[in-house]
C-alpha positions as CSV (number, residue, x, y, z in Angstrom):
1,X,0.0,0.0,-0.4
2,X,2.7,2.7,0.9
3,X,4.2,2.3,-2.7
4,X,0.8,3.5,-4.4
5,X,0.6,6.2,-1.4
6,X,3.8,8.0,-2.5
7,X,2.6,10.5,-4.7
8,X,-0.7,10.8,-3.4
9,X,-0.7,12.7,0.2
10,X,-4.2,13.1,0.3
11,X,-5.0,9.5,-0.4
12,X,-2.6,8.6,2.3
13,X,-4.1,10.9,4.8
14,X,-7.8,9.4,4.0
15,X,-6.0,6.0,4.7
16,X,-5.0,6.7,7.9
17,X,-8.2,8.4,9.1
18,X,-9.9,4.8,7.7
19,X,-7.5,3.2,9.8
20,X,-8.0,5.2,13.0
21,X,-11.8,5.2,12.5
22,X,-12.0,1.2,11.9
23,X,-9.9,1.3,15.5
24,X,-12.2,3.7,17.5
25,X,-15.3,1.1,18.6
26,X,-17.3,4.2,19.4
27,X,-17.1,5.4,16.0
28,X,-17.8,2.0,14.2
29,X,-20.9,1.8,16.5
30,X,-22.3,5.2,15.4
31,X,-21.2,3.9,12.1
32,X,-23.4,1.0,12.0
33,X,-26.6,2.6,13.7
34,X,-26.2,5.2,11.2
35,X,-26.1,2.9,8.4
36,X,-29.4,0.9,10.2
37,X,-31.4,4.2,10.1
38,X,-30.8,4.7,6.2
39,X,-31.8,1.4,6.0
40,X,-35.0,1.1,7.8
41,X,-35.8,4.7,6.0
42,X,-35.3,3.7,2.8
43,X,-37.7,0.5,3.5
44,X,-40.2,2.8,5.3
45,X,-39.8,4.9,1.9
46,X,-40.3,2.1,-0.4
47,X,-43.4,0.7,1.2
48,X,-45.1,4.2,1.4
49,X,-44.7,4.5,-2.3
50,X,-46.0,0.5,-3.2
51,X,-48.8,1.5,-0.8
52,X,-49.5,4.9,-2.4
53,X,-49.3,3.2,-6.1
54,X,-51.9,0.5,-4.7
55,X,-54.4,3.6,-3.7
56,X,-53.9,5.2,-6.7
57,X,-54.7,2.3,-8.6
58,X,-57.7,1.4,-6.6
59,X,-59.2,4.7,-7.0
60,X,-58.4,5.1,-10.8
61,X,-60.5,1.2,-11.0
62,X,-63.4,2.3,-9.4
63,X,-63.7,5.4,-11.4
64,X,-63.8,2.9,-14.4
65,X,-60.6,3.3,-16.3
66,X,-58.9,1.1,-18.4
67,X,-56.6,-1.5,-16.6
68,X,-53.8,-2.2,-19.3
69,X,-53.9,2.3,-18.3
70,X,-53.4,1.6,-14.6
71,X,-50.7,-0.6,-14.9
72,X,-48.9,1.7,-17.2
73,X,-48.9,4.7,-15.0
74,X,-48.6,2.7,-11.7
75,X,-46.2,0.2,-12.4
76,X,-48.4,-2.5,-10.9
77,X,-49.0,-5.6,-12.8
78,X,-52.4,-6.3,-14.5
79,X,-53.3,-9.5,-12.1
80,X,-52.5,-7.3,-9.2
81,X,-54.8,-4.5,-10.4
82,X,-57.3,-7.2,-11.1
83,X,-57.4,-8.2,-7.1
84,X,-58.0,-5.0,-6.2
85,X,-61.6,-4.1,-4.5
């Protein structure tokens, strides 16, 4: 690694800071908690979008719109739309 870093002082500094970070249990725990938060947030967001698509498709179906058009605009499958009440 040192051969690669000879002409790149910024990369060497970043690598040193990375090593220090990995040796600090508190910092690793904080990073782990942050990564879990980001994952949970993304999952909640995806679930919310999916629920919204279903609600929109249900409303469009109740209004009598063509199922193919609903499928095209919501991204839901034809079968998913047919199952909606």
